[in-house]
C-alpha positions in Angstrom: 50.2 20.3 17.2 47.5 22.0 18.7 47.7 25.3 16.5 47.7 22.7 13.5 44.7 21.0 14.5 42.8 24.4 15.6 43.8 25.4 12.3 42.7 22.4 10.7 39.0 22.6 12.4 38.8 25.9 11.4 39.2 25.6 7.7 37.0 22.4 7.8 34.2 24.4 9.5 34.5 27.2 6.6 34.2 24.5 4.3 31.6 22.6 5.5 28.4 24.8 5.0 29.7 25.4 1.5 29.8 21.2 0.8 25.7 21.3 2.0 24.5 24.1 0.1 22.3 23.6 -2.6 24.7 26.4 -5.0 23.5 26.7 -8.4 25.7 24.2 -10.7 25.3 21.8 -13.4 27.1 19.0 -12.1 25.8 15.6 -13.0 24.0 15.1 -9.1 22.4 18.2 -9.4 20.9 17.3 -13.0 19.8 14.0 -11.7 18.5 16.0 -8.7 16.3 18.6 -11.0 14.9 15.8 -13.3 13.8 13.6 -10.0 12.1 17.0 -9.0 10.2 17.7 -11.7 8.8 14.5 -12.1 8.1 14.4 -8.3 4.1 13.7 -7.7 3.3 14.9 -11.5 -0.1 15.3 -11.2 0.2 18.0 -8.4 2.0 21.4 -8.7 5.7 21.7 -8.1 6.5 21.6 -4.6 10.1 23.0 -4.8 11.0 26.7 -4.5 13.2 27.0 -7.5 11.8 25.3 -10.2 8.2 27.1 -8.8 9.9 30.1 -9.1 11.7 29.4 -12.8 7.7 28.4 -13.5 6.5 32.0 -12.2 8.4 34.0 -13.7 9.9 32.6 -17.1 8.6 33.8 -20.0 9.4 31.1 -22.8 10.2 33.4 -26.2 11.5 35.9 -24.3 15.0 35.4 -24.8 15.7 32.6 -27.6 19.5 32.9 -26.8 19.3 29.6 -25.4 17.8 27.9 -28.2 19.5 26.2 -30.8 16.9 27.0 -33.6 16.5 30.3 -33.0 13.3 29.8 -30.5 11.0 28.4 -33.6 9.9 25.4 -31.7 9.2 27.3 -28.1 7.0 29.9 -30.4 5.1 27.3 -32.3 3.9 25.7 -28.7 3.5 29.0 -27.1 0.9 30.0 -29.8 -1.2 26.9 -29.5 -0.9 27.5 -25.2 -2.0 30.8 -25.9 -4.6 29.9 -27.9 -5.9 27.2 -25.5 -5.2 24.2 -28.2 -3.3 22.3 -26.1 -4.9 19.2 -24.1 -6.0 20.6 -20.4 -4.3 18.9 -16.9 -6.3 16.2 -15.5 -6.8 14.4 -18.7 -5.8 11.0 -19.9 -2.8 10.8 -22.8 -2.6 8.5 -25.2 0.4 8.1 -27.3 -1.7 6.8 -30.2 -4.1 10.0 -30.3 -2.7 11.7 -33.1 -3.3 15.3 -31.8 -1.9 14.3 -28.3 1.1 12.9 -29.6 1.9 16.0 -31.7 1.3 18.2 -28.4 3.9 15.9 -26.9 6.4 16.1 -29.4 6.2 20.2 -29.9 7.6 19.8 -26.1 9.9 17.6 -27.3 11.1 19.6 -30.1 11.3 22.6 -27.4 13.4 20.7 -25.1 15.7 19.4 -27.9 16.7 22.9 -29.4 17.7 24.1 -25.7 21.3 24.3 -26.1 22.2 24.9 -21.9 21.2 22.6 -19.0 19.7 26.2 -17.3 17.7 26.6 -20.6 16.4 23.2 -20.7 15.1 23.2 -16.9 13.8 26.9 -17.1 11.3 25.4 -20.6 10.5 22.6 -18.7 9.4 24.0 -15.3 7.5 26.2 -17.1 5.8 23.9 -19.5 5.2 21.3 -16.3 2.7 23.6 -14.6 1.3 24.8 -17.9 0.7 21.4 -20.0 -1.3 18.0 -19.7 0.9 15.8 -17.5 1.1 13.0 -19.5 2.3 14.9 -22.4 4.9 16.5 -20.3 6.3 13.3 -18.6 6.4 11.5 -22.3 8.2 14.4 -23.7 10.7 15.2 -20.5 11.9 10.8 -20.7 12.5 11.2 -24.5 14.1 14.2 -24.1 16.6 13.0 -21.1 17.7 10.1 -23.0 18.3 11.5 -27.0 19.6 14.9 -25.8 23.6 15.1 -24.7 22.4 17.4 -21.9 20.6 14.2 -20.3 23.8 12.1 -20.6 24.4 10.0 -17.6 21.1 11.2 -15.6 19.3 8.1 -14.9 15.8 8.3 -15.0 13.2 6.7 -12.5 11.3 3.7 -13.5 8.0 5.1 -14.9 5.8 2.7 -12.8 6.9 5.4 -9.3 5.8 8.0 -12.1 2.6 6.7 -13.1 2.2 3.3 -11.0 -1.6 3.5 -12.0 -0.5 2.3 -15.5 1.3 -0.4 -14.5 -0.6 -1.9 -11.4 -3.9 -3.2 -11.4 -7.1 -0.5 -10.3 -7.7 -2.9 -7.5 -4.4 -1.8 -5.6 -4.4 1.5 -6.6 -8.0 1.7 -5.1 -6.7 0.3 -1.6 -4.1 2.5 -1.4 -6.0 5.5 -1.9 -8.0 4.3 1.1 -5.1 3.8 3.3 -4.0 7.3 2.3 -7.1 8.8 2.9 -7.6 7.1 6.3 -4.1 7.2 7.2 -3.9 3.4 7.5 -1.1 1.9 6.8 -1.4 -1.2 4.5 0.4 -4.0 2.5 -1.1 -4.5 -0.4 -0.7 -7.7 -2.8 -1.2 -7.6 -6.3 -3.7 -10.4 -8.2 -2.9 -11.1 -11.8 -6.3 -10.0 -14.1 -8.7 -13.1 -15.6 -9.8 -16.3 -13.9 -8.5 -19.5 -13.1 -11.0 -21.1 -15.4 -8.9 -19.6 -17.9 -5.9 -21.2 -19.2 -4.4 -18.2 -20.3 -4.3 -17.3 -16.8 -0.9 -19.5 -16.2 0.7 -17.2 -18.1 -0.1 -13.9 -16.8 2.7 -13.4 -14.7 4.9 -12.6 -18.0 2.4 -10.8 -19.4 1.5 -8.4 -16.8 4.8 -8.1 -15.2 5.5 -4.6 -14.1 9.4 -5.0 -15.0 8.8 -6.1 -18.4 6.2 -3.4 -19.3 8.6 -0.7 -17.7 11.3 -2.5 -20.3 9.0 -3.0 -23.3 8.0 1.0 -22.8 11.6 2.3 -22.1 12.9 0.6 -25.6 10.2 2.2 -27.8 11.2 5.6 -26.1 14.8 4.5 -27.1 13.6 4.2 -30.8 10.6 6.0 -31.2 8.5 5.2 -34.2 7.9 9.0 -35.0 11.9 9.6 -34.8 13.4 11.9 -37.7 17.1 12.5 -38.5 16.3 16.3 -38.3 16.6 15.5 -34.2 20.7 15.6 -34.7 21.1 12.0 -35.6 19.8 9.0 -37.0 18.8 6.0 -35.6 20.4 3.3 -37.8 18.8 -0.1 -37.9 15.5 1.1 -36.1 13.6 -1.4 -38.4 15.8 -4.4 -37.4 15.7 -3.7 -33.8 12.1 -3.6 -33.8 11.7 -6.9 -34.9 14.9 -8.3 -33.0 13.0 -7.0 -29.6 9.4 -8.0 -30.4 11.1 -11.6 -31.9 13.3 -11.9 -28.3 9.8 -10.5 -26.3 7.9 -13.3 -28.6 10.4 -16.5 -28.2 10.2 -15.9 -24.6 6.7 -16.1 -24.3 6.5 -19.3 -26.6 8.7 -21.0 -23.9 6.8 -19.5 -20.8 3.6 -21.1 -22.4 5.4 -24.5 -23.4 6.5 -24.7 -19.8 2.8 -24.0 -18.8 1.3 -26.5 -20.7 -0.4 -23.8 -23.1 0.2 -24.2 -27.6 2.5 -21.6 -29.4 1.2 -17.8 -30.0 -1.1 -17.6 -32.9 0.1 -15.5 -35.9 -1.3 -12.3 -35.9 -4.2 -11.5 -38.9 -5.1 -7.9 -39.0 -8.2 -9.0 -40.7 -9.3 -11.8 -38.3 -10.5 -11.1 -34.9 -8.2 -12.3 -31.7 -10.0 -15.3 -30.1 -8.9 -14.3 -26.4 -10.0 -11.3 -25.0 -8.0 -9.5 -22.4 -8.9 -7.1 -19.6 -6.1 -5.0 -18.5 -7.5 -3.4 -15.0 -4.9 -0.5 -15.2 -5.9 2.9 -15.3 -5.6 6.1 -16.4 -4.7 9.0 -13.8 -8.1 10.6 -14.9 -10.3 9.0 -17.3 -10.9 5.8 -16.2 -9.7 1.9 -16.8 -7.7 0.9 -19.9 -10.3 -0.6 -22.3 -10.9 -4.5 -22.1 -10.9 -6.3 -25.4 -13.7 -8.7 -25.6 -13.2 -12.8 -26.4 -14.3 -13.3 -30.1 
């Protein structure tokens, strides 16, 4: 019995280090870890040695065996990078800026063209260090959602990666102050606007962080720029767009009625919107989101 226990202990001690070791593998747990590390402190350089080494030593386009398109997408992106035509880092990013969206989708094309996880990680690590942070985050999220290589990966909610886009600037500034002074703090986020404004009664709905993340994620699932050439057809995209936004509008109407407000007015492109709105959210670089004045 003692001999058996001794052998069991010896076998267990031999297996234990390999169980803890972070050996190279592509199982789902390690894929999840890699994505989390790529998104960790997105506005700072990579902190993890393996990804830092990949970013420093990998040359996109030098070996296109890991690309399904023969390297066409990566060569196009590298040409713009080498010619300094890409948006610089530490600059605001907007999906509705045509050129910035084009650049983000160029990276999305690169990631979608990768035929192995290893190839995708190499390209992601390299371009994380060389492209605008907002463009990188958008491209990576879209690629993980739509590529077969990302199956099973749970993306962190965007309010954890870019909290300044979901939290008002007052809270962000207090958090920065607490960090710089090394003073722990707990900050409550107030809704925008004034209590004198009746619309403030439903601010809890429109400014809900979870609801806004859901809205952004839905648009990543069914992006308006999608092309069938990416590999598959997004069936009934227009119908689903109408359905999702109809559900949101209907719920908003219900919240308004329960707060003694009227239904949402119809939107006309050729008429001004009466109620203004100041979101109080900020770009990480570039100041606060634009406000819409009362009309």
